[in-house]
N, C-alpha and C positions, 0 to 999 in steps of 0.2 A: 503493499499499500504505499503510495507516495505521501510525502508531508503534507501536501495541499489537501488530498482527500482525506488524510487522517485528521487535519484540522477542521475541515468541513464537518465531518462525521461528529467530532467532539463539539463543534458549536451546535450542531443541530440537537444533540443529547442536552445540552446546556440550555437551550431554548424549551425543550419538551420538559425538562425539570422545572424550569421557570414557570410554565404555563400551570403544571401540576401543582406547584407551590401557591400560586395565585388563586387557584380553584380550592385549594385545602384551606387557605387562610379565609377565604369567603364563606366557609361551611363551619359553623360553631360545633358541630359534632365531631370534627377531626381532632385526634388527639395531638396534644403539644409535641409527643415525642416523635410523632410522625412528621410534623412541621421541621423541626430541629433537624432529623434525618436527611429531608428533602434539601435543607439549606447546606447541610455538610457535603451532600453529594455534589451539588451545584457549586459549591466553593472548591471542591476538588477538581472539579473538571475545568473550572476558571483558571485555577492554578496550572493545570497541565497545558492548557492552551497557551498562557502566557509563557511558559517554559519552553515550549515547542517554537513560539514566534521569535523568542529570544536566541534560539539556537542559530549559530552561524551556518548558512547554506553552503555547500560545497558543489562545484559545478566539474 
């Protein structure tokens, strides 16, 4: 998998989690622990995206 396609996939997953998190936060019946786990997953993806973007590319 190329770096660009890997980044695209990570960004897609990040967006999916963001939408899931927004939905969860709008439903009072959702457990706070689930919201915390979604936030952690979202942050982990963001960190991985930033790390990959910072990698120097070799041609």
